[in-house]
C-alpha positions as CSV (number, residue, x, y, z in Angstrom):
1,X,84.0,-12.2,26.2
2,X,80.8,-10.2,28.8
3,X,80.4,-7.3,27.1
4,X,81.1,-8.1,24.2
5,X,78.4,-10.8,24.4
6,X,76.0,-8.6,26.9
7,X,76.3,-6.4,23.5
8,X,74.9,-9.5,21.1
9,X,72.4,-10.5,23.6
10,X,70.6,-6.6,23.7
11,X,70.9,-6.1,19.9
12,X,69.0,-9.4,19.2
13,X,66.5,-7.5,21.8
14,X,66.5,-4.4,19.7
15,X,65.9,-6.3,16.2
16,X,63.2,-8.4,17.6
17,X,61.9,-5.7,18.8
18,X,61.9,-3.8,15.9
19,X,60.5,-6.5,13.7
20,X,57.5,-7.0,15.7
21,X,56.7,-2.9,16.0
22,X,57.5,-3.2,12.1
23,X,54.6,-6.1,11.6
24,X,52.4,-4.4,13.7
25,X,52.0,-1.5,12.0
26,X,52.0,-2.9,8.4
27,X,48.8,-5.1,10.1
28,X,47.6,-1.9,11.3
29,X,47.6,0.0,7.6
30,X,46.6,-3.2,6.4
31,X,43.6,-3.3,9.1
32,X,42.6,0.7,8.0
33,X,43.0,1.0,4.8
34,X,40.6,-1.8,3.9
35,X,38.0,0.4,6.0
36,X,39.0,3.5,3.9
37,X,36.8,5.4,2.0
38,X,38.9,7.1,-0.7
39,X,37.3,9.9,-2.3
40,X,37.5,8.9,-6.0
41,X,35.4,5.3,-5.0
42,X,33.0,7.8,-3.3
43,X,32.8,10.0,-6.0
44,X,32.2,6.8,-8.6
45,X,29.2,5.7,-6.4
46,X,27.3,9.0,-6.5
47,X,27.9,9.6,-10.0
48,X,25.0,9.1,-12.3
49,X,26.1,7.0,-15.0
50,X,25.2,8.0,-18.4
51,X,21.8,6.4,-21.0
52,X,24.8,4.0,-22.4
53,X,25.3,2.7,-19.2
54,X,22.9,2.6,-18.2
55,X,20.7,0.0,-20.7
56,X,24.6,-1.4,-19.6
57,X,23.6,-2.0,-16.6
58,X,20.3,-3.3,-17.2
59,X,21.5,-5.6,-19.3
60,X,23.6,-7.0,-16.4
61,X,21.8,-7.4,-14.6
62,X,19.3,-9.4,-16.2
63,X,22.3,-11.8,-16.1
64,X,23.5,-11.8,-12.5
65,X,22.1,-10.1,-9.9
66,X,24.5,-7.9,-7.6
67,X,24.6,-5.3,-5.0
68,X,27.1,-3.3,-6.5
69,X,25.4,-2.4,-10.2
70,X,21.9,-2.5,-8.3
71,X,23.2,0.3,-6.2
72,X,24.4,2.1,-9.5
73,X,21.1,1.5,-10.7
74,X,19.3,3.2,-8.2
75,X,21.9,6.0,-8.5
76,X,20.4,6.4,-12.7
77,X,16.7,6.1,-11.8
78,X,17.1,9.0,-9.2
79,X,18.1,11.0,-12.4
80,X,14.4,10.4,-13.7
81,X,13.3,10.9,-17.4
82,X,14.9,9.3,-19.9
83,X,17.2,7.2,-17.1
84,X,13.3,5.3,-15.5
85,X,12.0,4.9,-19.2
86,X,15.2,2.8,-20.0
87,X,14.2,0.3,-17.9
88,X,11.3,-0.5,-19.1
89,X,12.4,-1.2,-22.2
90,X,11.9,-4.8,-22.6
91,X,10.6,-5.9,-19.2
92,X,13.5,-8.1,-18.6
93,X,14.9,-5.6,-16.5
94,X,11.6,-4.8,-14.2
95,X,11.1,-8.2,-14.0
96,X,14.7,-9.4,-12.7
97,X,13.6,-6.6,-10.0
98,X,11.0,-7.8,-9.1
99,X,13.1,-11.3,-8.7
100,X,15.9,-9.8,-5.8
101,X,12.7,-8.3,-4.5
102,X,10.8,-11.0,-3.7
103,X,13.9,-13.6,-3.2
104,X,15.7,-15.3,-0.4
105,X,19.0,-12.6,-0.1
106,X,17.8,-9.9,2.0
107,X,20.6,-6.9,1.5
108,X,19.2,-8.0,-2.8
109,X,15.7,-7.7,-2.0
110,X,16.9,-3.9,0.5
111,X,18.8,-3.0,-2.9
112,X,15.9,-3.7,-4.9
113,X,13.1,-2.4,-2.6
114,X,15.8,1.2,-2.7
115,X,15.3,0.7,-6.8
116,X,11.6,0.5,-7.2
117,X,11.4,3.7,-4.5
118,X,13.1,5.5,-7.0
119,X,10.8,3.7,-10.1
120,X,8.0,6.0,-8.4
121,X,9.5,8.7,-10.2
122,X,8.0,7.9,-13.7
123,X,5.5,8.3,-15.5
124,X,1.6,7.6,-14.5
125,X,1.9,5.0,-17.4
126,X,5.9,3.1,-16.3
127,X,4.5,3.5,-12.1
128,X,0.8,2.2,-13.8
129,X,3.3,-0.8,-15.4
130,X,5.4,-1.2,-12.2
131,X,2.0,-2.0,-10.4
132,X,0.7,-4.6,-12.7
133,X,4.0,-6.5,-12.3
134,X,5.2,-6.0,-8.5
135,X,2.2,-4.1,-6.4
136,X,1.4,-6.9,-4.8
137,X,4.9,-7.7,-3.9
138,X,4.9,-4.5,-2.4
139,X,1.6,-4.9,-0.5
140,X,2.7,-8.2,0.7
141,X,6.5,-6.6,2.3
142,X,4.4,-4.1,4.1
143,X,3.2,-7.1,6.0
144,X,6.9,-8.5,6.7
145,X,9.0,-8.4,10.1
146,X,11.8,-6.7,8.1
147,X,10.8,-2.7,9.2
148,X,13.9,-1.5,6.2
149,X,11.6,-3.3,3.5
150,X,8.5,-2.2,5.1
151,X,9.6,1.6,5.1
152,X,11.5,1.0,1.1
153,X,7.8,-0.7,0.4
154,X,5.5,2.4,2.0
155,X,7.8,4.7,0.6
156,X,7.6,3.4,-3.1
157,X,3.8,3.4,-2.8
158,X,3.9,6.5,-1.9
159,X,6.1,7.4,-4.8
160,X,3.9,5.6,-7.7
161,X,0.4,7.0,-5.6
162,X,1.4,10.4,-6.1
163,X,-1.5,11.8,-8.5
164,X,-1.2,8.7,-10.4
165,X,-5.3,8.2,-9.8
166,X,-5.4,4.7,-12.1
167,X,-2.3,3.6,-10.4
168,X,-3.9,4.0,-6.5
169,X,-7.2,2.0,-8.4
170,X,-5.2,-0.6,-9.2
171,X,-3.2,-0.4,-5.5
172,X,-6.5,-0.6,-3.8
173,X,-7.4,-4.0,-5.6
174,X,-3.7,-5.2,-4.5
175,X,-5.2,-4.6,-1.1
176,X,-3.3,-0.9,-0.5
177,X,-5.3,0.4,2.1
178,X,-5.7,-2.8,4.8
179,X,-1.3,-2.6,4.1
180,X,-0.9,0.6,5.2
181,X,-3.7,1.1,8.1
182,X,-1.3,-2.0,9.5
183,X,1.4,-0.1,9.3
184,X,0.3,2.6,11.4
185,X,0.1,0.5,14.4
186,X,4.1,0.0,13.8
187,X,6.8,1.1,16.5
188,X,9.5,2.3,14.4
189,X,9.2,5.8,13.2
190,X,10.9,5.6,10.0
191,X,8.1,3.4,9.4
192,X,5.3,5.2,10.4
193,X,6.9,7.9,8.3
194,X,6.9,6.8,5.0
195,X,3.2,5.0,5.8
196,X,1.8,8.8,6.5
197,X,4.1,9.9,3.6
198,X,1.8,6.8,1.2
199,X,-1.1,7.6,2.6
200,X,-0.8,11.5,2.1
201,X,-0.3,10.7,-2.1
202,X,-2.9,8.1,-1.2
203,X,-6.2,9.6,-0.4
204,X,-5.0,13.1,-2.1
205,X,-5.2,11.0,-4.9
206,X,-8.9,9.0,-5.1
207,X,-10.4,11.3,-2.6
208,X,-13.6,9.4,-3.0
209,X,-11.4,6.6,-0.7
210,X,-11.1,9.0,2.4
211,X,-14.5,7.7,3.9
212,X,-13.5,4.0,3.4
213,X,-10.4,4.2,4.5
214,X,-10.1,7.3,7.5
215,X,-11.6,4.8,10.3
216,X,-12.2,5.8,13.6
217,X,-8.8,4.0,14.3
218,X,-7.0,5.4,11.5
219,X,-7.5,8.9,13.2
220,X,-6.7,7.9,16.6
221,X,-3.6,6.3,15.4
222,X,-2.7,9.2,13.1
223,X,-3.4,11.6,16.1
224,X,-1.5,9.4,18.2
225,X,1.7,10.0,15.4
226,X,0.8,13.3,16.1
227,X,1.8,13.6,19.5
228,X,4.6,11.1,19.9
229,X,6.7,12.5,16.8
230,X,8.5,15.2,15.3
231,X,9.9,14.7,12.9
232,X,6.5,13.4,10.9
233,X,4.0,15.9,12.0
234,X,4.1,17.6,8.4
235,X,3.3,14.0,7.1
236,X,0.6,13.6,9.4
237,X,-0.6,17.1,9.6
238,X,-1.5,16.5,5.4
239,X,-2.6,13.0,6.7
240,X,-6.0,14.7,8.5
241,X,-5.9,17.5,6.3
242,X,-6.6,15.1,3.4
243,X,-9.6,13.5,5.7
244,X,-10.7,16.6,7.5
245,X,-12.8,17.4,3.7
246,X,-14.8,15.3,5.3
247,X,-17.9,16.4,7.9
248,X,-17.8,13.3,9.8
249,X,-14.2,12.7,9.8
250,X,-13.9,16.3,11.7
251,X,-16.7,15.0,14.5
252,X,-13.8,11.8,14.5
253,X,-10.4,14.4,15.2
254,X,-12.9,16.2,17.9
255,X,-14.1,13.1,19.1
256,X,-10.3,11.7,19.7
257,X,-8.2,14.6,21.4
258,X,-7.2,16.1,17.6
259,X,-8.4,19.5,18.5
260,X,-5.0,19.3,21.5
261,X,-3.1,17.2,19.6
262,X,-3.2,19.7,17.1
263,X,-2.7,23.0,18.6
264,X,0.5,21.7,21.0
265,X,2.6,20.2,18.1
266,X,1.6,24.3,16.7
267,X,3.4,25.1,19.9
268,X,5.5,22.8,19.4
269,X,6.9,24.1,15.7
270,X,7.0,27.6,16.4
271,X,9.4,27.6,19.5
272,X,12.1,26.2,17.1
273,X,14.3,28.9,15.7
274,X,13.4,28.4,12.2
275,X,9.4,27.0,12.2
276,X,8.0,24.8,9.3
277,X,5.8,26.7,7.3
278,X,4.7,23.3,5.7
279,X,4.2,21.7,9.0
280,X,2.4,24.1,10.6
281,X,0.0,24.4,7.6
282,X,-1.3,21.4,7.6
283,X,-2.7,22.0,11.0
284,X,-3.8,25.5,10.6
285,X,-6.2,24.1,7.3
286,X,-7.2,20.8,9.9
287,X,-9.0,23.1,12.3
288,X,-10.1,25.9,10.4
289,X,-12.2,22.7,8.5
290,X,-13.3,21.0,12.5
291,X,-13.7,25.0,13.7
292,X,-16.2,25.3,10.6
293,X,-17.9,22.0,10.9
294,X,-18.2,21.1,14.2
295,X,-20.7,22.1,17.1
296,X,-18.6,22.6,19.8
297,X,-15.1,22.6,18.6
298,X,-14.4,26.7,18.6
299,X,-15.7,26.6,22.6
300,X,-13.7,23.4,23.3
301,X,-10.9,25.4,21.4
302,X,-10.6,28.3,23.8
303,X,-10.1,25.7,26.4
304,X,-6.5,24.9,25.5
305,X,-4.2,26.7,27.7
306,X,-2.3,28.0,25.0
307,X,-4.0,29.1,22.1
308,X,-3.7,33.0,22.4
309,X,0.3,32.5,22.7
310,X,-0.3,30.0,19.0
311,X,-2.5,32.4,17.9
312,X,-0.6,35.3,18.5
313,X,2.8,34.2,17.1
314,X,0.9,32.9,13.5
315,X,0.1,36.4,13.2
316,X,3.2,37.3,13.6
317,X,5.0,34.6,11.0
318,X,6.8,35.9,8.2
319,X,4.5,33.5,5.8
320,X,1.7,35.8,4.9
321,X,-0.3,33.2,3.5
322,X,-0.3,31.8,7.3
323,X,-1.2,35.2,8.8
324,X,-4.4,34.4,6.5
325,X,-5.0,31.3,6.8
326,X,-4.5,31.5,11.2
327,X,-6.9,35.1,10.4
328,X,-9.8,32.5,9.4
329,X,-9.1,30.4,11.6
330,X,-9.4,32.7,14.5
331,X,-12.7,33.9,13.2
332,X,-14.5,30.8,12.8
333,X,-13.8,30.5,17.0
334,X,-15.3,33.6,17.6
335,X,-17.9,33.5,15.3
336,X,-18.8,29.3,16.8
337,X,-18.1,30.1,20.5
338,X,-20.4,33.1,20.2
339,X,-23.4,31.6,19.5
340,X,-23.9,30.1,23.4
341,X,-23.8,32.8,26.0
342,X,-21.3,30.3,27.7
343,X,-19.0,30.9,25.1
344,X,-19.2,34.9,24.8
345,X,-18.3,34.9,28.7
346,X,-15.7,31.6,27.8
347,X,-13.8,34.6,25.4
348,X,-14.5,37.5,28.1
349,X,-12.7,35.4,30.7
350,X,-9.9,34.0,28.6
351,X,-9.6,37.9,27.4
352,X,-9.3,37.2,23.5
353,X,-9.3,40.4,21.8
354,X,-7.3,42.8,23.8
355,X,-4.7,40.2,24.1
356,X,-4.5,39.5,20.3
357,X,-5.4,43.3,19.6
358,X,-2.0,44.4,18.7
359,X,-0.9,40.3,16.1
360,X,-4.7,41.3,14.6
361,X,-3.6,45.1,13.8
362,X,-0.7,44.0,12.1
363,X,-1.5,41.0,10.1
364,X,-4.5,43.0,8.7
365,X,-2.2,46.1,7.8
366,X,0.1,43.6,6.1
367,X,-3.1,42.8,4.1
368,X,-3.0,46.3,2.4
369,X,-1.0,47.7,0.0
370,X,-2.5,51.3,0.8
371,X,0.2,52.3,4.0
372,X,-2.3,55.5,4.4
373,X,-5.7,53.3,5.6
374,X,-5.6,52.1,9.6
375,X,-6.2,48.7,10.0
376,X,-9.3,47.8,12.3
377,X,-9.4,47.1,15.5
378,X,-10.5,44.2,16.6
379,X,-13.1,44.7,19.3
């Protein structure tokens, strides 16, 4: 009897243990499946809706604002062209998106802001329509405390401004210049990158606003951003280049340490495994402008410790336009520094000519299709 009772107790314990293990496994599987992303589900979110599906989607958004529909709308708008034009039929969809953008639901606000980023890829007429209806709200969101909304609003403004003069003029009346200047004080890398992206498109489209927009504070903030953020060198560089077409701004760039910041940025970029030509190009062009119109800038450049390594690497660049523009920069430095006795002595002290002679000969030789020609020595 004792043996039988012991076997019975052991079997009960085993059965309870098995049931408990089964329940734990079942719950764990349910929890795992609830977070699992199936490829088929991901594919559905990435697949752009057709034009007829876009029309149905717009009608649904006009009646009910759902996050899933807004995400699907963003995917469709990313296709551009007729997909974007579909949203403007009747104007009700834009009205609904603006309602989401100005509402109290932060999730709907973010999704609507993402939609406006893609709406900025439309034609100038469509972008002008967007700014008439929602431009003021996009500008106001820049002053919000939410960095994600600031980022998306600046990004939207950058897309809307691109090569659209009338849009830029309307946004200027809506206060976009002060708003973008405000964003430059942000400590968020993503917000700063979107702000410089918007500034780049704005001042390149309406260059007559450069003197009004590019104050000393703005130039100082751009130079500070150049020193702090590797990922946004390209955007900051193009902002400085477009601003440097004005001679007085070149003086401001030099006064606030822009030469050292740009040479240092070039040095860091050239040390990368695959140097980004799109980031180096605006820096070189800005340096050319500053060397050409600011007295004393060429001599100041000669005191930069890595000047010769930077110029040498640029002359050996595989990109022909970088070689050619580096030759122009070098010519501006040599001509400008040679105007004074002090400058000529500095050029001799740093041995600029002999140290760059080989790199210069190679760059000059590459400019000739007739390989029988001999490159002219630098000295």
